[in-house]
C-alpha positions in Angstrom: 129.4 90.3 39.7 129.2 87.7 37.0 126.3 87.6 34.6 123.8 84.8 34.3 125.3 83.9 30.9 128.8 83.7 32.5 127.5 81.7 35.3 125.9 79.2 32.9 129.1 79.0 30.8 131.1 78.3 34.0 128.7 75.4 34.8 129.3 74.0 31.3 133.1 74.3 31.7 133.0 72.6 35.1 130.9 69.8 33.9 133.2 69.2 31.0 136.2 69.3 33.3 134.6 66.4 35.2 134.3 64.4 31.9 130.7 65.2 31.1 129.0 66.5 27.9 127.3 69.9 28.5 125.7 72.6 26.4 123.4 75.6 26.6 120.0 74.4 25.6 116.5 75.5 24.7 115.2 79.1 24.7 118.5 80.7 25.6 120.1 79.3 22.4 117.2 80.6 20.3 117.5 84.1 21.9 121.2 84.2 21.5 120.9 83.3 17.8 118.3 86.1 17.4 120.6 88.6 19.1 118.3 88.9 22.0 119.0 89.0 25.7 118.0 85.6 27.1 115.5 85.6 30.0 117.4 82.7 31.6 119.9 80.1 30.8 119.5 76.3 30.7 122.2 73.7 30.5 121.8 70.2 29.2 124.3 67.5 30.2 124.8 63.7 30.4 125.6 64.1 34.1 122.9 62.6 36.3 121.2 64.8 39.0 123.3 63.1 41.7 126.5 63.8 39.8 125.5 67.5 39.3 124.7 67.8 43.0 128.0 66.3 43.9 129.8 68.9 41.7 127.9 72.1 42.7 127.1 73.1 46.3 123.8 74.5 47.4 121.8 73.1 44.5 118.0 72.8 44.4 116.8 69.5 43.1 113.4 70.9 42.0 112.7 68.1 39.6 115.4 65.5 40.2 113.0 62.7 39.1 112.9 64.4 35.7 116.6 65.1 35.8 116.4 68.8 36.7 118.6 70.6 39.2 118.9 74.4 39.8 122.4 75.7 40.3 122.4 79.2 42.0 125.1 81.8 41.4 127.9 81.5 43.9 131.1 83.4 44.7 132.9 80.0 44.6 132.1 79.0 41.0 135.7 78.7 40.1 136.5 75.3 41.4 138.8 73.9 38.7 141.3 72.7 41.3 138.8 71.6 44.0 137.4 68.2 44.7 133.6 67.6 44.4 131.8 68.8 47.5 130.4 66.1 49.7 128.5 68.5 52.0 126.3 70.3 49.5 123.0 71.7 50.8 120.3 70.1 48.7 116.6 71.1 49.0 114.8 68.2 47.6 112.7 65.2 48.4 115.6 62.9 47.6 117.7 64.3 50.4 115.0 64.7 53.1 114.2 68.3 52.3 110.9 69.7 50.9 110.3 69.6 47.2 110.5 73.1 45.8 108.4 74.4 42.9 110.8 75.4 40.1 108.8 78.6 39.3 109.2 79.7 42.8 112.8 78.7 43.2 114.2 79.9 40.0 115.5 83.4 39.4 117.8 85.1 36.9 120.7 84.1 39.2 120.0 80.4 38.8 120.7 78.0 36.0 118.6 74.9 35.3 120.8 71.9 34.7 118.9 69.0 33.1 120.1 65.6 32.3 119.8 64.3 28.7 116.7 62.1 28.7 114.0 60.4 26.8 110.4 60.3 28.1 108.1 57.3 28.1 104.3 57.8 28.1 102.2 60.8 29.1 99.1 59.4 30.8 98.1 62.8 32.3 98.9 64.8 29.2 101.4 66.9 31.1 104.2 64.7 32.8 106.1 61.7 31.5 105.2 58.4 33.1 108.8 57.4 33.0 112.1 59.2 32.4 115.1 57.5 31.0 118.4 59.3 31.4 120.5 59.3 28.2 124.0 60.0 27.0 122.8 61.4 23.7 122.1 65.1 23.1 120.1 64.1 19.9 117.8 61.9 22.0 117.3 64.7 24.5 116.4 67.2 21.7 113.9 64.9 20.0 111.6 64.9 23.0 111.5 68.7 23.2 108.6 70.9 22.0 109.6 73.1 19.0 112.5 73.2 16.6 113.4 76.8 17.5 113.7 75.6 21.1 115.5 72.4 20.2 119.0 73.6 19.6 122.1 73.3 21.8 125.2 75.6 21.9 128.7 75.2 23.0 129.4 78.5 24.8 133.2 78.1 24.4 133.1 77.8 20.6 129.6 79.0 19.7 129.1 75.8 17.8 125.4 75.0 17.5 124.1 71.4 17.6 120.9 71.4 15.5 119.4 68.0 14.9 115.9 69.2 14.1 116.2 72.1 11.7 115.8 74.8 14.3 118.1 77.3 12.6 116.3 77.1 9.3 112.9 77.6 11.1 114.4 80.5 13.0 115.5 82.1 9.8 112.1 81.5 8.1 110.1 82.6 11.1 108.2 79.3 11.7 107.1 77.6 14.9 107.2 73.9 14.1 106.7 71.0 16.5 109.7 68.6 16.6 108.8 65.3 14.9 105.1 64.4 14.9 103.2 67.5 16.2 100.2 65.5 17.4 102.5 63.3 19.5 104.3 66.4 20.9 101.0 67.9 21.9 99.6 64.7 23.2 102.6 64.5 25.5 102.0 68.0 27.0 98.8 69.8 26.1 100.3 73.1 27.4 102.5 73.1 24.3 99.5 74.2 22.2 99.3 77.4 24.1 103.1 77.8 24.0 103.0 77.5 20.2 100.6 80.4 20.0 102.6 82.5 22.5 105.9 82.0 20.6 104.3 82.7 17.2 102.8 85.9 18.6 105.9 87.0 20.5 108.3 86.6 17.6 105.8 87.5 14.8 106.2 84.0 13.3 103.8 81.7 11.5 102.8 78.3 12.9 103.8 75.4 10.6 100.6 74.1 8.9 100.9 70.6 10.3 101.6 72.0 13.7 98.6 74.3 13.4 96.3 71.5 12.2 97.3 69.4 15.2 96.4 72.2 17.6 93.0 72.5 16.0 92.4 68.8 16.3 93.6 68.6 19.9 92.3 72.0 21.2 89.5 70.4 23.3 92.1 68.4 25.3 93.6 71.6 26.7 91.4 71.1 29.7 93.8 68.4 30.9 96.2 71.3 31.8 95.9 72.9 35.2 94.1 76.2 35.3 97.1 77.9 36.9 99.3 77.0 34.0 96.7 78.1 31.5 96.5 81.4 33.3 100.2 81.9 33.3 100.4 81.2 29.5 97.5 83.6 28.8 99.1 86.3 31.1 102.4 86.0 29.2 100.5 86.4 25.9 98.8 89.5 27.3 102.0 91.1 28.6 104.7 90.3 26.1 103.7 93.0 23.7 101.9 91.0 21.0 98.5 90.4 22.7 96.4 91.2 19.7 98.1 88.6 17.5 98.1 86.0 20.3 94.4 86.2 20.7 93.8 86.1 17.0 95.8 82.9 16.9 94.0 81.5 19.9 90.7 82.1 18.0 92.0 80.6 14.7 93.3 77.5 16.4 90.1 76.9 18.4 91.9 77.3 21.7 90.1 80.5 22.6 86.7 78.8 22.7 88.2 76.2 25.1 90.1 78.4 27.5 88.0 81.6 27.4 84.6 80.9 25.8 83.4 84.2 27.2 85.8 86.1 25.0 85.0 83.9 21.9 81.3 84.9 22.3 82.2 88.5 21.7 82.6 87.7 18.0 79.8 89.1 15.8 78.2 91.1 18.7 77.5 94.4 17.0 77.9 97.8 18.7 76.3 101.2 18.0 78.4 102.5 15.0 78.3 106.1 16.3 80.2 105.1 19.4 82.0 102.1 18.0 82.8 102.6 14.3 85.6 100.0 14.6 83.2 97.0 14.6 81.9 94.3 17.0 82.9 93.7 20.6 85.6 91.2 19.7 87.2 93.6 17.2 87.1 96.4 19.7 88.7 94.2 22.4 91.5 93.1 20.0 92.2 96.8 19.3 92.6 97.5 23.0 95.0 94.6 23.3 97.1 96.0 20.5 97.4 99.3 22.4 98.7 97.7 25.7 102.1 99.2 26.4 104.8 99.0 29.1 104.4 101.4 32.0 107.0 103.2 34.1 108.2 99.8 35.4 109.2 98.8 31.9 106.6 96.0 31.7 102.9 95.6 30.9 100.8 95.4 34.0 99.0 92.0 34.1 96.0 93.4 35.9 95.6 96.2 33.3 96.0 93.6 30.5 93.3 91.3 31.9 91.1 94.3 32.6 91.4 95.4 29.0 90.5 91.8 27.9 87.5 91.5 30.2 86.2 95.1 30.3 83.3 94.4 27.9 82.8 90.7 28.7 79.3 91.5 29.9 78.2 92.8 26.5 77.3 89.6 24.7 74.7 88.4 27.3 73.2 91.9 27.6 73.0 92.8 23.8 69.6 94.0 22.6 68.4 96.2 19.8 66.2 99.0 21.1 64.1 101.4 19.0 66.8 104.1 19.2 70.0 102.0 19.0 71.9 98.8 20.1 72.0 98.7 23.9 73.9 96.7 26.6 71.9 97.5 29.7 73.7 96.4 32.8 76.7 95.1 31.0 79.1 96.4 33.7 77.3 94.6 36.5 77.0 91.4 34.5 80.6 91.8 33.3 81.9 92.1 36.9 80.2 88.8 37.8 81.5 87.1 34.7 85.1 88.4 35.3 84.9 87.2 38.9 84.0 83.7 37.7 86.9 83.8 35.2 89.3 84.9 37.8 88.1 82.2 40.2 88.3 79.5 37.4 91.9 80.6 36.5 93.0 80.7 40.2 94.0 84.4 40.3 95.2 85.7 43.6 92.8 87.8 45.6 94.8 91.0 45.0 94.9 90.5 41.3 91.2 89.6 41.2 90.2 92.7 43.1 92.1 95.0 40.7 90.8 93.3 37.6 87.2 93.5 38.8 87.7 97.1 39.8 88.8 97.9 36.3 85.8 96.2 34.8 83.5 97.8 37.4 84.7 101.4 36.9 85.5 101.6 33.2 82.2 103.3 32.3 82.4 105.9 35.1 84.7 108.1 33.0 81.7 109.1 31.0 80.5 111.1 34.1 83.8 112.5 35.1 83.1 116.1 33.8 79.8 116.2 35.7 80.9 114.6 39.0 80.6 116.5 42.3 84.0 117.4 43.8 83.7 114.7 46.5 82.7 112.0 44.0 85.6 112.9 41.7 88.1 112.8 44.5 86.9 109.4 45.7 87.1 108.2 42.1 90.7 109.5 41.7 91.8 107.7 44.8 90.9 104.2 43.6 93.9 101.9 44.1 96.2 101.9 41.0 94.1 104.7 39.4 96.7 105.1 36.7 95.5 101.7 35.4 91.9 102.9 35.3 93.0 105.9 33.3 95.1 103.9 30.9 92.2 101.5 30.3 89.9 104.4 29.6 92.5 105.9 27.2 92.9 102.8 25.1 89.2 102.1 25.3 88.5 105.5 23.7 91.3 105.2 21.1 89.9 101.8 20.1 86.4 103.3 19.5 85.3 107.0 19.1 88.8 108.5 19.8 87.6 111.2 22.2 89.9 111.8 25.2 88.1 114.7 26.9 87.3 112.8 30.1 90.8 111.2 30.1 92.5 114.6 29.8 90.3 116.1 32.6 90.9 113.2 35.0 94.6 113.2 34.3 94.8 116.9 34.9 92.9 116.7 38.2 95.0 113.7 39.4 98.3 115.5 38.8 97.2 119.0 40.0 95.5 118.0 43.2 97.8 117.4 46.2 97.5 114.0 47.8 96.1 115.5 51.0 93.2 117.1 49.0 92.2 113.7 47.5 92.7 111.7 50.7 92.6 114.2 53.7 92.9 113.3 57.3 89.3 112.7 58.6 87.8 115.6 60.6 85.5 113.3 62.5 86.1 109.7 63.7 83.8 107.0 65.1 85.3 107.7 68.6 84.3 111.4 68.2 80.7 110.3 67.5 80.6 108.0 70.5 82.0 110.8 72.7 79.3 113.1 71.4 76.6 110.6 72.5 75.9 108.7 69.3 75.2 105.0 69.5 77.4 102.8 67.2 75.4 101.4 64.3 74.5 101.8 60.7 74.1 105.6 61.1 77.8 105.9 61.8 78.7 105.2 58.2 76.1 107.7 56.9 77.4 110.4 59.2 81.0 109.8 58.4 80.4 109.7 54.7 78.4 113.0 54.8 81.2 114.7 56.7 83.9 113.3 54.3 81.9 114.6 51.3 81.6 118.1 52.8 85.3 118.0 53.7 86.3 117.0 50.1 84.1 119.7 48.7 85.7 122.3 51.0 82.6 123.1 53.0 84.2 121.8 56.2 87.8 122.6 57.2 88.0 122.0 61.0 86.9 119.4 63.5 84.7 122.0 65.4 82.9 122.9 62.2 82.5 119.2 61.3 81.0 118.4 64.7 78.6 121.4 64.4 77.6 119.9 61.0 76.9 116.5 62.6 74.8 117.9 65.4 72.8 120.0 62.9 72.3 117.4 60.2 72.1 114.3 62.4 70.6 115.3 65.8 71.2 112.7 68.4 
């Protein structure tokens, strides 16, 4: 099985064999020069989309109007002696198929092949009004976003084409817009968020002129779709440098625009006995710094968003009582605010449910040592309970540092067998109907009471459970 890099190199060789210019381009060149594993590989060429699709079978013209074609990995990539295919299967609007979204279509086994181009006008602040294909790699590079992403590489010789000073900025650790930064950001407002993400991910500084342009244009970020904003923020939260990313969002003025609820945490004091670290914003940033990859090798996006939003209800509920600072009802208010943020950013229903559950339950750990056995077991069986525990752990480590409740919940979770936490019900609704009970609101109360007694070990058989029902809830 060939690797994605070998697949991309074979595409370059094939395009060159047909008389075209072709190079690795963009982020993969940056990553290769940094000695990192590239997430994916892009190829830039002077071949038009039609020519690319004639050379490679089973391509996906996901953005043919912008010169972009996806070439999936194939067992028949070695075609040096073959004529161009005339029967390729294209999934695109140009050939009568349905247009595919490139985020959905692309995987590690596909390579994006883009035609050299220059862009004319960006009326919507996101897409070029007109695309002009080009034969010049320099012209193609000059319309790209940042110098560190603006290099091309010949995979056969490892020669780097650097028309914009990308290698120097890579060595200096600088994220710099290509050419006039205000023009680059005016073309695509999403680039402002990408500048922050790249700076945080690599631990780089943002070039002063580029930084100033972001500050000036930050209010225009609203021209970008909420889905794309969400994806950039999620990447910031899950790439391992979330604290730095959100510091930069704040410093550039972008945070106030995309997540004003988080910006309002700044300066909101907390009781020093419980939160010696500082205000709500400082506390939240400390949590973000402690996000770490789980057993899957990646940082959970729902946990990351739960950490960001867990105290979002504190600013509107802040008050100074005679005894101390209080945030009465901040969990309930926080859940409502988090729900609005998730709705605004177009989160899926599943992700929204888990994020809201994390916000809703994060204070319950304070009662864990005093919970009834039935309450504790129901708590432990919350979906993705490991995420609830991890949020509580980093919450504690970012404030008072006490992990008694965490250790207790962790021990219970791992010592209790699954059937003790989620046992087969002793009584069902059908049992109640057969016993003469009328379906209605009482059913839920009866079933809940039986379940509590079962979880606490007071009921162990169906017969005992039915005796309990007749005694406690006479028909």
